[in-house]
Every structure is written in C-alpha cells, then in structure tokens.
mmCIF file as Biopython writes it, N, C-alpha, C and O atoms, coordinates in Angstrom:
data_model
#
loop_
_atom_site.group_PDB
_atom_site.id
_atom_site.type_symbol
_atom_site.label_atom_id
_atom_site.label_alt_id
_atom_site.label_comp_id
_atom_site.label_asym_id
_atom_site.label_entity_id
_atom_site.label_seq_id
_atom_site.pdbx_PDB_ins_code
_atom_site.Cartn_x
_atom_site.Cartn_y
_atom_site.Cartn_z
_atom_site.occupancy
_atom_site.B_iso_or_equiv
_atom_site.auth_seq_id
_atom_site.auth_asym_id
_atom_site.pdbx_PDB_model_num
ATOM 1   N N  . MET A ? 1  ? 245.232 58.174 199.401 1.0 0.0 1  A 1 
ATOM 2   C CA . MET A ? 1  ? 244.995 56.732 199.332 1.0 0.0 1  A 1 
ATOM 3   C C  . MET A ? 1  ? 245.213 56.094 200.706 1.0 0.0 1  A 1 
ATOM 4   O O  . MET A ? 1  ? 246.279 56.267 201.297 1.0 0.0 1  A 1 
ATOM 5   N N  . PRO A ? 2  ? 244.235 55.370 201.217 1.0 0.0 2  A 1 
ATOM 6   C CA . PRO A ? 2  ? 244.408 54.717 202.521 1.0 0.0 2  A 1 
ATOM 7   C C  . PRO A ? 2  ? 245.417 53.577 202.443 1.0 0.0 2  A 1 
ATOM 8   O O  . PRO A ? 2  ? 245.433 52.804 201.486 1.0 0.0 2  A 1 
ATOM 9   N N  . THR A ? 3  ? 246.250 53.493 203.462 1.0 0.0 3  A 1 
ATOM 10  C CA . THR A ? 3  ? 247.302 52.474 203.443 1.0 0.0 3  A 1 
ATOM 11  C C  . THR A ? 3  ? 246.743 51.074 203.638 1.0 0.0 3  A 1 
ATOM 12  O O  . THR A ? 3  ? 247.331 50.108 203.151 1.0 0.0 3  A 1 
ATOM 13  N N  . GLU A ? 4  ? 245.622 50.941 204.339 1.0 0.0 4  A 1 
ATOM 14  C CA . GLU A ? 4  ? 245.042 49.612 204.576 1.0 0.0 4  A 1 
ATOM 15  C C  . GLU A ? 4  ? 244.594 48.957 203.276 1.0 0.0 4  A 1 
ATOM 16  O O  . GLU A ? 4  ? 244.756 47.750 203.101 1.0 0.0 4  A 1 
ATOM 17  N N  . ASP A ? 5  ? 244.031 49.747 202.364 1.0 0.0 5  A 1 
ATOM 18  C CA . ASP A ? 5  ? 243.611 49.205 201.068 1.0 0.0 5  A 1 
ATOM 19  C C  . ASP A ? 5  ? 244.810 48.685 200.289 1.0 0.0 5  A 1 
ATOM 20  O O  . ASP A ? 5  ? 244.743 47.617 199.682 1.0 0.0 5  A 1 
ATOM 21  N N  . ILE A ? 6  ? 245.901 49.433 200.305 1.0 0.0 6  A 1 
ATOM 22  C CA . ILE A ? 6  ? 247.112 49.020 199.594 1.0 0.0 6  A 1 
ATOM 23  C C  . ILE A ? 6  ? 247.648 47.727 200.215 1.0 0.0 6  A 1 
ATOM 24  O O  . ILE A ? 6  ? 248.061 46.809 199.506 1.0 0.0 6  A 1 
ATOM 25  N N  . ARG A ? 7  ? 247.635 47.670 201.547 1.0 0.0 7  A 1 
ATOM 26  C CA . ARG A ? 7  ? 248.148 46.498 202.247 1.0 0.0 7  A 1 
ATOM 27  C C  . ARG A ? 7  ? 247.322 45.255 201.905 1.0 0.0 7  A 1 
ATOM 28  O O  . ARG A ? 7  ? 247.878 44.199 201.606 1.0 0.0 7  A 1 
ATOM 29  N N  . VAL A ? 8  ? 246.012 45.384 201.951 1.0 0.0 8  A 1 
ATOM 30  C CA . VAL A ? 8  ? 245.121 44.252 201.667 1.0 0.0 8  A 1 
ATOM 31  C C  . VAL A ? 8  ? 245.294 43.793 200.225 1.0 0.0 8  A 1 
ATOM 32  O O  . VAL A ? 8  ? 245.395 42.594 199.965 1.0 0.0 8  A 1 
ATOM 33  N N  . SER A ? 9  ? 245.328 44.736 199.284 1.0 0.0 9  A 1 
ATOM 34  C CA . SER A ? 9  ? 245.456 44.374 197.876 1.0 0.0 9  A 1 
ATOM 35  C C  . SER A ? 9  ? 246.812 43.729 197.597 1.0 0.0 9  A 1 
ATOM 36  O O  . SER A ? 9  ? 246.894 42.778 196.819 1.0 0.0 9  A 1 
ATOM 37  N N  . SER A ? 10 ? 247.878 44.234 198.224 1.0 0.0 10 A 1 
ATOM 38  C CA . SER A ? 10 ? 249.200 43.650 197.998 1.0 0.0 10 A 1 
ATOM 39  C C  . SER A ? 10 ? 249.282 42.237 198.568 1.0 0.0 10 A 1 
ATOM 40  O O  . SER A ? 10 ? 249.898 41.357 197.967 1.0 0.0 10 A 1 
ATOM 41  N N  . VAL A ? 11 ? 248.664 42.022 199.721 1.0 0.0 11 A 1 
ATOM 42  C CA . VAL A ? 11 ? 248.631 40.676 200.304 1.0 0.0 11 A 1 
ATOM 43  C C  . VAL A ? 11 ? 247.829 39.738 199.408 1.0 0.0 11 A 1 
ATOM 44  O O  . VAL A ? 11 ? 248.221 38.591 199.192 1.0 0.0 11 A 1 
ATOM 45  N N  . PHE A ? 12 ? 246.708 40.226 198.888 1.0 0.0 12 A 1 
ATOM 46  C CA . PHE A ? 12 ? 245.878 39.422 197.996 1.0 0.0 12 A 1 
ATOM 47  C C  . PHE A ? 12 ? 246.625 39.068 196.719 1.0 0.0 12 A 1 
ATOM 48  O O  . PHE A ? 12 ? 246.562 37.930 196.253 1.0 0.0 12 A 1 
ATOM 49  N N  . ILE A ? 13 ? 247.330 40.036 196.154 1.0 0.0 13 A 1 
ATOM 50  C CA . ILE A ? 13 ? 248.097 39.801 194.926 1.0 0.0 13 A 1 
ATOM 51  C C  . ILE A ? 13 ? 249.205 38.788 195.186 1.0 0.0 13 A 1 
ATOM 52  O O  . ILE A ? 13 ? 249.429 37.887 194.377 1.0 0.0 13 A 1 
ATOM 53  N N  . SER A ? 14 ? 249.901 38.934 196.317 1.0 0.0 14 A 1 
ATOM 54  C CA . SER A ? 14 ? 250.988 37.998 196.622 1.0 0.0 14 A 1 
ATOM 55  C C  . SER A ? 14 ? 250.456 36.591 196.846 1.0 0.0 14 A 1 
ATOM 56  O O  . SER A ? 14 ? 251.094 35.614 196.455 1.0 0.0 14 A 1 
ATOM 57  N N  . LEU A ? 15 ? 249.281 36.483 197.479 1.0 0.0 15 A 1 
ATOM 58  C CA . LEU A ? 15 ? 248.660 35.170 197.673 1.0 0.0 15 A 1 
ATOM 59  C C  . LEU A ? 15 ? 248.309 34.536 196.337 1.0 0.0 15 A 1 
ATOM 60  O O  . LEU A ? 15 ? 248.558 33.349 196.125 1.0 0.0 15 A 1 
ATOM 61  N N  . CYS A ? 16 ? 247.734 35.317 195.439 1.0 0.0 16 A 1 
ATOM 62  C CA . CYS A ? 16 ? 247.379 34.807 194.106 1.0 0.0 16 A 1 
ATOM 63  C C  . CYS A ? 16 ? 248.624 34.349 193.358 1.0 0.0 16 A 1 
ATOM 64  O O  . CYS A ? 16 ? 248.629 33.277 192.753 1.0 0.0 16 A 1 
ATOM 65  N N  . LEU A ? 17 ? 249.680 35.159 193.398 1.0 0.0 17 A 1 
ATOM 66  C CA . LEU A ? 17 ? 250.919 34.802 192.724 1.0 0.0 17 A 1 
ATOM 67  C C  . LEU A ? 17 ? 251.526 33.537 193.322 1.0 0.0 17 A 1 
ATOM 68  O O  . LEU A ? 17 ? 252.069 32.697 192.605 1.0 0.0 17 A 1 
ATOM 69  N N  . PHE A ? 18 ? 251.426 33.412 194.648 1.0 0.0 18 A 1 
ATOM 70  C CA . PHE A ? 18 ? 251.952 32.224 195.315 1.0 0.0 18 A 1 
ATOM 71  C C  . PHE A ? 18 ? 251.195 30.983 194.863 1.0 0.0 18 A 1 
ATOM 72  O O  . PHE A ? 18 ? 251.803 29.955 194.566 1.0 0.0 18 A 1 
ATOM 73  N N  . LEU A ? 19 ? 249.858 31.077 194.809 1.0 0.0 19 A 1 
ATOM 74  C CA . LEU A ? 19 ? 249.046 29.934 194.387 1.0 0.0 19 A 1 
ATOM 75  C C  . LEU A ? 19 ? 249.332 29.556 192.942 1.0 0.0 19 A 1 
ATOM 76  O O  . LEU A ? 19 ? 249.429 28.374 192.613 1.0 0.0 19 A 1 
ATOM 77  N N  . VAL A ? 20 ? 249.468 30.555 192.081 1.0 0.0 20 A 1 
ATOM 78  C CA . VAL A ? 20 ? 249.773 30.297 190.672 1.0 0.0 20 A 1 
ATOM 79  C C  . VAL A ? 20 ? 251.135 29.635 190.536 1.0 0.0 20 A 1 
ATOM 80  O O  . VAL A ? 20 ? 251.300 28.682 189.774 1.0 0.0 20 A 1 
ATOM 81  N N  . SER A ? 21 ? 252.118 30.151 191.287 1.0 0.0 21 A 1 
ATOM 82  C CA . SER A ? 21 ? 253.460 29.573 191.209 1.0 0.0 21 A 1 
ATOM 83  C C  . SER A ? 21 ? 253.476 28.134 191.724 1.0 0.0 21 A 1 
ATOM 84  O O  . SER A ? 21 ? 254.155 27.280 191.153 1.0 0.0 21 A 1 
ATOM 85  N N  . MET A ? 22 ? 252.735 27.859 192.799 1.0 0.0 22 A 1 
ATOM 86  C CA . MET A ? 22 ? 252.652 26.501 193.305 1.0 0.0 22 A 1 
ATOM 87  C C  . MET A ? 22 ? 252.001 25.581 192.283 1.0 0.0 22 A 1 
ATOM 88  O O  . MET A ? 22 ? 252.423 24.436 192.118 1.0 0.0 22 A 1 
ATOM 89  N N  . PHE A ? 23 ? 250.976 26.074 191.599 1.0 0.0 23 A 1 
ATOM 90  C CA . PHE A ? 23 ? 250.310 25.288 190.568 1.0 0.0 23 A 1 
ATOM 91  C C  . PHE A ? 23 ? 251.267 24.970 189.424 1.0 0.0 23 A 1 
ATOM 92  O O  . PHE A ? 23 ? 251.303 23.843 188.931 1.0 0.0 23 A 1 
ATOM 93  N N  . ILE A ? 24 ? 252.045 25.974 189.002 1.0 0.0 24 A 1 
ATOM 94  C CA . ILE A ? 24 ? 253.004 25.768 187.917 1.0 0.0 24 A 1 
ATOM 95  C C  . ILE A ? 24 ? 254.076 24.768 188.343 1.0 0.0 24 A 1 
ATOM 96  O O  . ILE A ? 24 ? 254.476 23.905 187.562 1.0 0.0 24 A 1 
ATOM 97  N N  . ILE A ? 25 ? 254.542 24.893 189.600 1.0 0.0 25 A 1 
ATOM 98  C CA . ILE A ? 25 ? 255.581 23.980 190.095 1.0 0.0 25 A 1 
ATOM 99  C C  . ILE A ? 25 ? 255.076 22.538 190.101 1.0 0.0 25 A 1 
ATOM 100 O O  . ILE A ? 25 ? 255.801 21.624 189.710 1.0 0.0 25 A 1 
ATOM 101 N N  . THR A ? 26 ? 253.840 22.334 190.542 1.0 0.0 26 A 1 
ATOM 102 C CA . THR A ? 26 ? 253.311 20.975 190.609 1.0 0.0 26 A 1 
ATOM 103 C C  . THR A ? 26 ? 253.036 20.418 189.213 1.0 0.0 26 A 1 
ATOM 104 O O  . THR A ? 26 ? 253.182 19.219 188.977 1.0 0.0 26 A 1 
ATOM 105 N N  . ARG A ? 27 ? 252.640 21.286 188.300 1.0 0.0 27 A 1 
ATOM 106 C CA . ARG A ? 27 ? 252.348 20.835 186.938 1.0 0.0 27 A 1 
ATOM 107 C C  . ARG A ? 27 ? 253.637 20.577 186.153 1.0 0.0 27 A 1 
ATOM 108 O O  . ARG A ? 27 ? 253.751 19.581 185.439 1.0 0.0 27 A 1 
ATOM 109 N N  . LYS A ? 28 ? 254.597 21.480 186.293 1.0 0.0 28 A 1 
ATOM 110 C CA . LYS A ? 28 ? 255.839 21.394 185.523 1.0 0.0 28 A 1 
ATOM 111 C C  . LYS A ? 28 ? 257.007 21.264 186.500 1.0 0.0 28 A 1 
ATOM 112 O O  . LYS A ? 28 ? 257.480 22.253 187.060 1.0 0.0 28 A 1 
ATOM 113 N N  . ASN A ? 29 ? 257.456 20.042 186.689 1.0 0.0 29 A 1 
ATOM 114 C CA . ASN A ? 29 ? 258.498 19.774 187.678 1.0 0.0 29 A 1 
ATOM 115 C C  . ASN A ? 29 ? 259.868 20.024 187.054 1.0 0.0 29 A 1 
ATOM 116 O O  . ASN A ? 29 ? 260.604 19.093 186.727 1.0 0.0 29 A 1 
ATOM 117 N N  . ASP A ? 30 ? 260.187 21.314 186.899 1.0 0.0 30 A 1 
ATOM 118 C CA . ASP A ? 30 ? 261.436 21.711 186.253 1.0 0.0 30 A 1 
ATOM 119 C C  . ASP A ? 30 ? 262.228 22.588 187.220 1.0 0.0 30 A 1 
ATOM 120 O O  . ASP A ? 30 ? 261.683 23.536 187.785 1.0 0.0 30 A 1 
ATOM 121 N N  . LEU A ? 31 ? 263.494 22.281 187.411 1.0 0.0 31 A 1 
ATOM 122 C CA . LEU A ? 31 ? 264.319 22.981 188.395 1.0 0.0 31 A 1 
ATOM 123 C C  . LEU A ? 31 ? 264.501 24.458 188.034 1.0 0.0 31 A 1 
ATOM 124 O O  . LEU A ? 31 ? 264.452 25.323 188.908 1.0 0.0 31 A 1 
ATOM 125 N N  . GLN A ? 32 ? 264.711 24.743 186.751 1.0 0.0 32 A 1 
ATOM 126 C CA . GLN A ? 32 ? 264.910 26.137 186.334 1.0 0.0 32 A 1 
ATOM 127 C C  . GLN A ? 32 ? 263.650 26.958 186.578 1.0 0.0 32 A 1 
ATOM 128 O O  . GLN A ? 32 ? 263.735 28.110 187.006 1.0 0.0 32 A 1 
ATOM 129 N N  . THR A ? 33 ? 262.488 26.379 186.312 1.0 0.0 33 A 1 
ATOM 130 C CA . THR A ? 33 ? 261.224 27.069 186.551 1.0 0.0 33 A 1 
ATOM 131 C C  . THR A ? 33 ? 261.042 27.333 188.040 1.0 0.0 33 A 1 
ATOM 132 O O  . THR A ? 33 ? 260.600 28.412 188.432 1.0 0.0 33 A 1 
ATOM 133 N N  . LYS A ? 34 ? 261.382 26.347 188.870 1.0 0.0 34 A 1 
ATOM 134 C CA . LYS A ? 34 ? 261.266 26.508 190.323 1.0 0.0 34 A 1 
ATOM 135 C C  . LYS A ? 34 ? 262.154 27.645 190.817 1.0 0.0 34 A 1 
ATOM 136 O O  . LYS A ? 34 ? 261.721 28.482 191.608 1.0 0.0 34 A 1 
ATOM 137 N N  . ASN A ? 35 ? 263.396 27.667 190.345 1.0 0.0 35 A 1 
ATOM 138 C CA . ASN A ? 35 ? 264.330 28.705 190.777 1.0 0.0 35 A 1 
ATOM 139 C C  . ASN A ? 35 ? 263.847 30.086 190.351 1.0 0.0 35 A 1 
ATOM 140 O O  . ASN A ? 35 ? 263.933 31.034 191.131 1.0 0.0 35 A 1 
ATOM 141 N N  . MET A ? 36 ? 263.344 30.213 189.140 1.0 0.0 36 A 1 
ATOM 142 C CA . MET A ? 36 ? 262.848 31.486 188.635 1.0 0.0 36 A 1 
ATOM 143 C C  . MET A ? 36 ? 261.656 31.957 189.453 1.0 0.0 36 A 1 
ATOM 144 O O  . MET A ? 36 ? 261.587 33.124 189.839 1.0 0.0 36 A 1 
ATOM 145 N N  . LEU A ? 37 ? 260.707 31.045 189.724 1.0 0.0 37 A 1 
ATOM 146 C CA . LEU A ? 37 ? 259.521 31.403 190.501 1.0 0.0 37 A 1 
ATOM 147 C C  . LEU A ? 37 ? 259.890 31.774 191.929 1.0 0.0 37 A 1 
ATOM 148 O O  . LEU A ? 37 ? 259.311 32.696 192.505 1.0 0.0 37 A 1 
ATOM 149 N N  . LEU A ? 38 ? 260.852 31.060 192.501 1.0 0.0 38 A 1 
ATOM 150 C CA . LEU A ? 38 ? 261.304 31.373 193.855 1.0 0.0 38 A 1 
ATOM 151 C C  . LEU A ? 38 ? 261.900 32.770 193.913 1.0 0.0 38 A 1 
ATOM 152 O O  . LEU A ? 38 ? 261.640 33.524 194.851 1.0 0.0 38 A 1 
ATOM 153 N N  . TYR A ? 39 ? 262.700 33.114 192.908 1.0 0.0 39 A 1 
ATOM 154 C CA . TYR A ? 39 ? 263.310 34.441 192.834 1.0 0.0 39 A 1 
ATOM 155 C C  . TYR A ? 39 ? 262.248 35.525 192.694 1.0 0.0 39 A 1 
ATOM 156 O O  . TYR A ? 39 ? 262.304 36.554 193.368 1.0 0.0 39 A 1 
ATOM 157 N N  . VAL A ? 40 ? 261.280 35.285 191.813 1.0 0.0 40 A 1 
ATOM 158 C CA . VAL A ? 40 ? 260.209 36.263 191.588 1.0 0.0 40 A 1 
ATOM 159 C C  . VAL A ? 40 ? 259.378 36.450 192.849 1.0 0.0 40 A 1 
ATOM 160 O O  . VAL A ? 40 ? 259.064 37.580 193.225 1.0 0.0 40 A 1 
ATOM 161 N N  . CYS A ? 41 ? 259.019 35.348 193.506 1.0 0.0 41 A 1 
ATOM 162 C CA . CYS A ? 41 ? 258.215 35.425 194.728 1.0 0.0 41 A 1 
ATOM 163 C C  . CYS A ? 41 ? 258.957 36.144 195.844 1.0 0.0 41 A 1 
ATOM 164 O O  . CYS A ? 41 ? 258.366 36.936 196.579 1.0 0.0 41 A 1 
ATOM 165 N N  . THR A ? 42 ? 260.256 35.868 195.973 1.0 0.0 42 A 1 
ATOM 166 C CA . THR A ? 42 ? 261.066 36.533 196.996 1.0 0.0 42 A 1 
ATOM 167 C C  . THR A ? 42 ? 261.141 38.026 196.717 1.0 0.0 42 A 1 
ATOM 168 O O  . THR A ? 42 ? 261.013 38.841 197.631 1.0 0.0 42 A 1 
ATOM 169 N N  . PHE A ? 43 ? 261.350 38.385 195.449 1.0 0.0 43 A 1 
ATOM 170 C CA . PHE A ? 43 ? 261.433 39.797 195.062 1.0 0.0 43 A 1 
ATOM 171 C C  . PHE A ? 43 ? 260.120 40.519 195.331 1.0 0.0 43 A 1 
ATOM 172 O O  . PHE A ? 43 ? 260.118 41.632 195.856 1.0 0.0 43 A 1 
ATOM 173 N N  . LEU A ? 44 ? 259.000 39.887 194.970 1.0 0.0 44 A 1 
ATOM 174 C CA . LEU A ? 44 ? 257.683 40.488 195.184 1.0 0.0 44 A 1 
ATOM 175 C C  . LEU A ? 44 ? 257.384 40.640 196.669 1.0 0.0 44 A 1 
ATOM 176 O O  . LEU A ? 44 ? 256.852 41.665 197.095 1.0 0.0 44 A 1 
ATOM 177 N N  . THR A ? 45 ? 257.721 39.630 197.453 1.0 0.0 45 A 1 
ATOM 178 C CA . THR A ? 45 ? 257.487 39.700 198.894 1.0 0.0 45 A 1 
ATOM 179 C C  . THR A ? 45 ? 258.289 40.839 199.512 1.0 0.0 45 A 1 
ATOM 180 O O  . THR A ? 45 ? 257.775 41.582 200.348 1.0 0.0 45 A 1 
ATOM 181 N N  . ALA A ? 46 ? 259.555 40.976 199.100 1.0 0.0 46 A 1 
ATOM 182 C CA . ALA A ? 46 ? 260.401 42.052 199.620 1.0 0.0 46 A 1 
ATOM 183 C C  . ALA A ? 46 ? 259.842 43.414 199.217 1.0 0.0 46 A 1 
ATOM 184 O O  . ALA A ? 46 ? 259.830 44.343 200.024 1.0 0.0 46 A 1 
ATOM 185 N N  . THR A ? 47 ? 259.380 43.537 197.974 1.0 0.0 47 A 1 
ATOM 186 C CA . THR A ? 47 ? 258.823 44.794 197.496 1.0 0.0 47 A 1 
ATOM 187 C C  . THR A ? 47 ? 257.563 45.158 198.266 1.0 0.0 47 A 1 
ATOM 188 O O  . THR A ? 47 ? 257.373 46.314 198.644 1.0 0.0 47 A 1 
ATOM 189 N N  . ILE A ? 48 ? 256.701 44.169 198.498 1.0 0.0 48 A 1 
ATOM 190 C CA . ILE A ? 48 ? 255.450 44.408 199.235 1.0 0.0 48 A 1 
ATOM 191 C C  . ILE A ? 48 ? 255.757 44.798 200.679 1.0 0.0 48 A 1 
ATOM 192 O O  . ILE A ? 48 ? 255.127 45.701 201.228 1.0 0.0 48 A 1 
ATOM 193 N N  . LYS A ? 49 ? 256.726 44.115 201.293 1.0 0.0 49 A 1 
ATOM 194 C CA . LYS A ? 49 ? 257.079 44.431 202.682 1.0 0.0 49 A 1 
ATOM 195 C C  . LYS A ? 49 ? 257.645 45.850 202.778 1.0 0.0 49 A 1 
ATOM 196 O O  . LYS A ? 49 ? 257.318 46.587 203.708 1.0 0.0 49 A 1 
ATOM 197 N N  . LEU A ? 50 ? 258.494 46.234 201.816 1.0 0.0 50 A 1 
ATOM 198 C CA . LEU A ? 50 ? 259.042 47.585 201.810 1.0 0.0 50 A 1 
ATOM 199 C C  . LEU A ? 50 ? 257.942 48.618 201.583 1.0 0.0 50 A 1 
ATOM 200 O O  . LEU A ? 50 ? 257.943 49.684 202.199 1.0 0.0 50 A 1 
ATOM 201 N N  . GLY A ? 51 ? 257.006 48.292 200.697 1.0 0.0 51 A 1 
ATOM 202 C CA . GLY A ? 51 ? 255.902 49.194 200.409 1.0 0.0 51 A 1 
ATOM 203 C C  . GLY A ? 51 ? 254.990 49.396 201.604 1.0 0.0 51 A 1 
ATOM 204 O O  . GLY A ? 51 ? 254.451 50.484 201.806 1.0 0.0 51 A 1 
ATOM 205 N N  . ASN A ? 52 ? 254.817 48.340 202.400 1.0 0.0 52 A 1 
ATOM 206 C CA . ASN A ? 52 ? 253.954 48.429 203.576 1.0 0.0 52 A 1 
ATOM 207 C C  . ASN A ? 52 ? 254.699 48.938 204.806 1.0 0.0 52 A 1 
ATOM 208 O O  . ASN A ? 52 ? 254.082 49.236 205.829 1.0 0.0 52 A 1 
ATOM 209 N N  . GLY A ? 53 ? 256.028 49.038 204.707 1.0 0.0 53 A 1 
ATOM 210 C CA . GLY A ? 53 ? 256.820 49.550 205.803 1.0 0.0 53 A 1 
ATOM 211 C C  . GLY A ? 53 ? 257.006 48.557 206.934 1.0 0.0 53 A 1 
ATOM 212 O O  . GLY A ? 53 ? 257.113 48.951 208.095 1.0 0.0 53 A 1 
ATOM 213 N N  . PHE A ? 54 ? 257.046 47.264 206.605 1.0 0.0 54 A 1 
ATOM 214 C CA . PHE A ? 54 ? 257.249 46.240 207.639 1.0 0.0 54 A 1 
ATOM 215 C C  . PHE A ? 54 ? 258.729 46.110 207.999 1.0 0.0 54 A 1 
ATOM 216 O O  . PHE A ? 54 ? 259.088 45.297 208.850 1.0 0.0 54 A 1 
#
C-alpha cells in the first residue's frame, strides 16, 4: 500500500470530520458537545499524525 494514498485519505477524512464537527457546534451550542467533539478531533488528529509518522 502506498503511503501517499493513506496520507491523502487520512487528511481528507480529518477535514470532513472537522467540517461536520464545526457544523454540529454551530447548530447545537452545547458545552458538553463541544468538549466531546474537541476530544474526538484531537484524538483523531494525533492518531493520523502517528500513522503518517509526523
């Protein structure tokens, strides 16, 4: 499996998740939801960075 494909797809997935989370935050202005989404986004970003070897 080429690493560039994995990198591009992981960046695309993280971008989609970020946009969805921003949409949810703007639609539902709830502190608990914001904290949960922030935690999930941070975890996903760390996982993607580790997977790509950054």
